[in-house]
C-alpha positions in Angstrom: 12.2 10.2 11.9 9.5 12.3 10.2 6.9 11.1 7.7 6.3 13.5 4.8 3.5 13.4 2.3 3.5 14.9 -1.2 0.6 15.5 -3.5 1.2 16.5 -7.2 -1.4 18.1 -9.4 -0.4 18.3 -13.1 -1.5 21.3 -15.2 -1.1 22.2 -18.8 0.4 25.5 -20.2 -2.9 27.3 -19.7 -3.1 26.3 -16.0 -6.0 23.8 -16.6 -5.7 20.5 -14.6 -4.7 17.5 -16.7 -7.4 15.0 -16.0 -6.0 11.9 -17.8 -2.4 10.9 -18.4 -3.7 7.7 -19.9 -5.6 9.1 -22.9 -2.6 9.0 -25.2 -1.9 5.4 -24.2 -5.6 4.3 -24.5 -6.0 6.0 -27.8 -3.1 3.9 -29.2 -4.7 0.7 -27.9 -2.4 0.3 -24.9 -4.2 -0.6 -21.7 -3.3 0.7 -18.3 -1.8 -2.1 -16.2 -2.8 -0.4 -12.9 -6.2 0.9 -11.8 -5.1 4.5 -11.8 -7.8 7.0 -10.7 -7.8 10.8 -10.5 -7.3 12.2 -7.0 -10.7 12.7 -5.5 -12.3 10.0 -7.5 -12.9 8.0 -4.3 -14.5 10.5 -1.8 -13.0 10.3 1.7 -16.4 9.4 3.2 -17.5 6.9 0.5 -17.7 3.2 1.1 -16.8 1.2 4.2 -13.5 1.9 5.9 -11.5 -1.2 6.7 -8.2 -1.8 8.6 -6.1 -4.5 10.1 -3.2 -4.4 12.5 -0.9 -7.3 13.6 2.2 -7.8 15.7 4.8 -10.6 15.6 7.6 -11.6 18.0 11.2 -11.1 16.9 12.3 -13.4 14.1 8.8 -14.6 13.1 6.7 -13.9 10.1 4.0 -11.2 10.2 1.0 -10.4 7.9 -2.1 -8.2 7.8 -5.2 -8.7 5.7 -7.9 -6.4 4.3 -10.9 -8.7 4.0 -13.0 -9.4 0.9 -16.7 -8.5 0.6 -18.9 -10.0 -2.1 -19.8 -7.6 -4.8 -17.3 -4.9 -3.7 -13.8 -3.9 -4.5 -11.3 -3.1 -1.7 -8.9 -0.1 -2.2 -5.7 -0.1 -0.2 -5.0 3.5 1.0 -1.8 2.7 2.8 0.2 0.6 5.2 2.8 1.1 7.9 5.3 -1.4 9.3 7.6 -0.9 12.2 10.2 -3.0 14.1 11.9 -3.0 17.4 15.7 -2.4 17.4 17.4 -5.7 16.3 20.8 -6.9 17.5 22.2 -6.3 14.0 20.8 -4.6 10.8 18.6 -6.9 8.8 16.1 -6.6 5.9 13.1 -8.4 4.6 11.0 -8.4 1.4 7.4 -7.2 2.1 5.0 -8.7 -0.4 1.7 -7.0 -1.2 -0.7 -9.4 -2.9 -4.2 -9.3 -4.2 -3.8 -5.9 -5.9 -4.0 -4.9 -9.5 -0.5 -5.2 -11.0 0.6 -7.3 -8.0 2.2 -8.8 -6.3 4.2 -5.7 -5.4 7.4 -5.9 -3.4 9.0 -3.5 -0.9 12.3 -3.9 0.9 12.0 -3.3 4.7 15.2 -2.5 6.6 15.6 -3.0 10.3 18.3 -0.7 11.6 20.3 -0.7 14.9 20.3 3.1 15.1 16.6 3.2 16.3 13.1 2.0 15.6 12.6 1.3 11.9 9.4 2.6 10.3 8.1 2.4 6.7 4.9 4.1 5.7 3.4 3.9 2.2 0.3 5.7 1.0 -1.8 5.1 -2.1 -3.9 8.2 -3.1 -6.8 7.7 -3.6 -6.4 4.0 -3.3 -4.8 0.9 -5.0 -7.5 -1.4 -6.2 -7.8 -5.1 -5.4 -7.4 -7.3 -8.4 -11.1 -7.8 -8.5 -14.3 -7.8 -6.5 -14.4 -10.1 -3.5 -10.6 -10.1 -3.3 -8.5 -10.2 -0.1 -5.4 -7.8 0.0 -2.5 -9.2 2.0 0.7 -7.6 3.2 3.3 -10.2 4.3 6.7 -9.9 5.9 8.7 -13.2 6.2 10.6 -14.2 9.3 13.8 -12.2 9.5 16.4 -14.2 11.4 17.9 -12.0 14.1 15.3 -9.3 13.4 13.3 -7.4 15.9 9.6 -7.7 16.8 7.4 -6.2 14.1 4.0 -4.5 13.8 2.0 -4.0 10.5 -1.1 -1.8 10.0 -3.0 -1.4 6.7 -6.1 0.6 5.9 -8.4 1.1 3.0 -12.0 1.4 1.8 -14.5 -1.0 0.2 -16.9 0.2 -2.5 
């Protein structure tokens, strides 16, 4: 299984980069429910890089946490989850909490054809719901499922 990344840059008819898709919404008094930022608005080297990685035995719950820091906002840049091959196909609902617009939910499927892997990226980063806010990714116990591993990474500014 290969992981593929895709970056999209929107341009107008003249070839000029569109810098805000939110302007028409904000002009009409509609607020943006997510903390959407332009690509490159969080420089790669800015802030403090944070990460967490955990493992769990077959059939048990698993979660990873990006810690809170007083006076700073954590931005989740991505996460990956994998599982060992289960005896039968199973699925579980991942819950991403502590983020703007959250909690967010992702279905994770454990397949018997091989190791299951899910990778999700947020470019340049999905903001925590506020300063000094923990971001948590949780997978409940999947009865009959395989052992799991979760990794998540981000930056604090």
